C-alpha positions as CSV (number, residue, x, y, z in Angstrom):
1,M,0.0,0.0,0.0
2,S,1.3,3.4,-0.9
3,P,-0.7,6.4,0.5
4,T,-0.2,9.8,-1.1
5,E,-1.3,12.9,0.8
6,T,-3.2,15.8,-0.9
7,A,-4.9,18.8,0.5
8,R,-8.1,17.1,1.5
9,T,-7.8,13.5,0.4
10,T,-5.5,10.5,0.7
11,T,-5.0,8.2,-2.3
12,E,-4.1,4.6,-1.5
13,T,-3.0,1.8,-3.9
14,V,-4.0,-1.7,-2.7
15,D,-2.7,-4.9,-4.2
16,T,-5.5,-7.5,-4.8
17,D,-5.7,-10.9,-6.5
18,A,-7.3,-9.1,-9.4
19,G,-4.5,-6.5,-9.7
20,P,-3.8,-3.1,-8.0
21,A,-6.8,-1.2,-7.0
22,R,-7.1,2.4,-5.6
23,I,-9.0,4.1,-2.8
24,T,-9.5,7.8,-2.6
25,W,-10.2,8.8,1.0
26,L,-12.3,11.8,1.9
27,P,-12.1,11.8,5.7
28,A,-14.5,13.2,8.2
29,K,-13.0,15.2,11.1
30,K,-14.7,12.9,13.7
31,P,-15.8,9.9,11.7
32,R,-18.3,7.3,13.0
33,L,-18.6,5.3,9.8
34,V,-16.8,4.6,6.5
35,L,-18.9,4.6,3.3
36,A,-16.9,2.6,0.8
37,A,-18.3,3.3,-2.7
38,G,-17.5,1.4,-5.9
39,H,-18.2,2.5,-9.4
40,G,-20.1,0.9,-12.2
41,A,-19.1,-1.1,-15.3
42,G,-19.2,1.9,-17.6
43,G,-17.4,4.6,-15.6
44,G,-15.4,5.4,-12.6
45,I,-15.5,7.4,-9.4
46,E,-16.3,10.6,-11.3
47,A,-19.9,9.6,-11.4
48,R,-22.2,12.4,-10.3
49,D,-23.8,10.4,-7.4
50,L,-20.5,9.2,-6.0
51,Q,-19.0,12.7,-6.2
52,A,-22.1,14.2,-4.6
53,L,-21.9,11.8,-1.6
54,A,-18.2,12.4,-1.3
55,A,-18.8,16.1,-1.0
56,A,-21.7,15.9,1.4
57,L,-21.1,13.0,3.8
58,P,-17.8,14.0,5.6
59,A,-19.5,16.9,7.2
60,H,-21.9,14.4,8.8
61,G,-19.3,12.2,10.4
62,V,-19.0,9.7,7.5
63,S,-15.6,9.2,5.9
64,V,-16.0,8.3,2.2
65,A,-13.7,5.9,0.4
66,L,-14.1,6.0,-3.4
67,V,-13.0,2.6,-4.7
68,E,-11.5,2.1,-8.2
69,Q,-11.5,-1.5,-9.3
70,P,-8.3,-3.0,-10.8
71,W,-9.6,-2.9,-14.3
72,R,-10.1,0.9,-14.1
73,V,-6.7,1.4,-12.5
74,A,-5.2,-0.6,-15.4
75,G,-6.9,1.7,-17.9
76,K,-9.2,-0.9,-19.4
77,K,-12.5,0.1,-20.9
78,L,-14.6,-3.0,-20.2
79,A,-15.3,-4.4,-16.8
80,P,-14.4,-8.1,-16.1
81,A,-16.8,-10.8,-15.0
82,P,-18.7,-10.4,-11.7
83,K,-16.4,-13.0,-10.0
84,T,-13.4,-10.9,-10.8
85,L,-15.1,-7.7,-9.5
86,D,-15.9,-9.5,-6.2
87,T,-12.2,-10.6,-6.0
88,G,-11.0,-7.0,-6.3
89,W,-13.5,-5.8,-3.7
90,R,-12.5,-8.5,-1.2
91,G,-8.9,-7.6,-1.6
92,L,-9.7,-4.0,-0.8
93,W,-11.7,-4.8,2.3
94,P,-8.8,-4.9,4.9
95,A,-7.8,-1.4,3.8
96,L,-11.4,-0.2,4.1
97,T,-11.7,-1.6,7.7
98,A,-8.3,-0.4,8.8
99,P,-9.6,2.8,10.4
100,G,-11.5,0.6,12.9
101,L,-14.9,1.9,12.0
102,P,-18.1,0.1,10.7
103,V,-18.0,0.0,6.9
104,V,-21.1,0.6,4.8
105,A,-20.5,-1.2,1.4
106,A,-21.8,1.0,-1.4
107,G,-21.7,1.1,-5.1
108,R,-23.5,2.2,-8.2
109,S,-24.8,-0.2,-10.8
110,A,-22.3,-3.1,-11.1
111,G,-20.7,-1.8,-7.9
112,A,-24.0,-2.1,-6.1
113,R,-24.2,-5.8,-7.2
114,V,-20.7,-6.4,-5.8
115,A,-21.7,-4.8,-2.5
116,C,-24.8,-6.9,-2.1
117,R,-23.1,-10.2,-3.1
118,T,-20.3,-9.8,-0.6
119,A,-21.9,-7.9,2.3
120,T,-22.5,-10.8,4.7
121,E,-19.2,-12.5,3.9
122,L,-17.1,-9.4,4.5
123,G,-19.1,-8.2,7.6
124,A,-20.4,-5.0,6.0
125,H,-22.4,-2.8,8.4
126,A,-25.0,-2.1,5.7
127,V,-25.3,-1.7,1.9
128,L,-26.1,1.4,-0.2
129,A,-27.2,0.4,-3.7
130,L,-27.2,3.2,-6.1
131,S,-28.9,2.5,-9.5
132,F,-29.1,-1.2,-8.7
133,P,-29.4,-2.9,-12.2
134,L,-32.4,-5.1,-11.4
135,H,-32.4,-6.3,-15.0
136,P,-30.8,-5.5,-18.4
137,P,-32.8,-2.8,-20.3
138,G,-35.9,-4.3,-21.9
139,K,-35.3,-7.7,-20.3
140,P,-37.2,-7.8,-17.0
141,E,-37.3,-11.5,-17.1
142,K,-33.6,-11.6,-16.4
143,S,-33.9,-10.3,-12.8
144,R,-31.0,-9.9,-10.4
145,K,-33.3,-9.5,-7.4
146,D,-31.7,-12.4,-5.6
147,E,-28.5,-10.5,-5.2
148,L,-30.3,-7.5,-3.7
149,L,-32.6,-9.6,-1.4
150,G,-29.6,-11.7,-0.3
151,S,-27.5,-8.9,1.0
152,G,-28.3,-9.9,4.6
153,V,-27.7,-6.5,6.1
154,P,-29.7,-3.2,6.2
155,T,-29.9,-2.0,2.6
156,L,-31.0,1.2,0.9
157,V,-31.6,1.4,-2.8
158,V,-31.6,4.8,-4.5
159,Q,-33.1,4.5,-7.9
160,G,-33.8,6.9,-10.8
161,G,-37.5,7.2,-11.6
162,H,-36.7,6.5,-15.3
163,D,-33.9,4.0,-14.9
164,P,-34.1,1.5,-17.8
165,F,-32.3,-1.1,-15.6
166,G,-35.3,-1.1,-13.3
167,R,-37.7,1.6,-12.2
168,P,-38.6,1.7,-8.6
169,A,-42.1,0.2,-9.1
170,E,-40.5,-2.9,-10.6
171,F,-38.5,-3.8,-7.5
172,P,-39.8,-6.8,-5.5
173,P,-40.9,-6.6,-1.9
174,G,-38.2,-7.4,0.6
175,E,-36.3,-6.3,3.7
176,Y,-34.7,-3.2,2.2
177,E,-35.6,0.5,1.7
178,I,-36.0,2.1,-1.7
179,T,-36.1,5.8,-2.6
180,E,-36.8,7.3,-6.0
181,V,-34.9,10.2,-7.5
182,P,-37.7,11.6,-9.8
183,Y,-36.9,11.6,-13.5
184,G,-33.4,10.2,-13.0
185,D,-31.9,7.8,-15.5
186,H,-29.3,5.1,-14.7
187,G,-26.8,7.8,-14.0
188,F,-29.3,10.0,-12.1
189,A,-29.3,12.5,-15.0
190,V,-32.6,14.4,-15.2
191,P,-34.0,16.0,-18.5
192,K,-34.0,19.7,-18.8
193,K,-37.8,19.7,-19.0
194,A,-38.1,18.0,-15.6
195,D,-39.7,19.7,-12.6
196,L,-36.4,19.7,-10.8
197,T,-32.8,20.6,-11.6
198,Q,-29.8,18.3,-11.7
199,D,-28.5,19.9,-8.5
200,Q,-31.9,19.3,-6.8
201,A,-31.8,15.7,-7.9
202,M,-28.4,15.3,-6.2
203,E,-29.7,17.1,-3.1
204,I,-32.5,14.5,-2.9
205,L,-30.0,11.7,-3.1
206,T,-27.6,13.0,-0.6
207,A,-30.3,14.0,1.9
208,V,-31.9,10.5,1.8
209,V,-28.5,8.8,2.2
210,T,-27.5,11.1,5.0
211,A,-30.7,10.5,6.9
212,W,-30.5,6.7,6.4
213,L,-26.9,6.6,7.6
214,D,-28.0,8.6,10.7
215,R,-30.6,5.9,11.5
216,L,-28.2,3.0,11.3
217,P,-27.4,1.4,14.7
């Protein structure tokens, strides 16, 4: 591991069985939790929802760890198989728990699936699933609900109202919470004609997540 200090963040490289991964830490002054957030299969930690949470949560006592999977660190454009993503996440976990705080496993899209699949095994405190891809677009019969329902820990889903990978009304009943970001697509982008702005959409997301984290035991 090789940490590099910057003005507000610490960047840490972690060797995993899937290759070197990277954690960007945004610490709270008096942290009570760590939110470890992984990216999706089509992008990195620059995603608007991950950046919004990284900007908002440290002020509420939550240190944010933005996780880059080995394939992104290596500069590849396509994500590997789910098994390899899980391997990378497992390899990062000791670094995520190193501060000695409860860790909430979070992720968007493919990263949300990883968090759900590994939560019980790794001892995650809870799971935050952003834009959980319930099914491929146009193929509701290929449901991934078992991954979500099998997280085994308190779970919050935040889903765009117009997400082609699963709109909120499509989600099955289960022991999890779900909140809708109106008009949002899979990346929580809202159209210009919507009744709320992009900034307001992110404010809804960060407020919901902050309140949920506050309620966790």
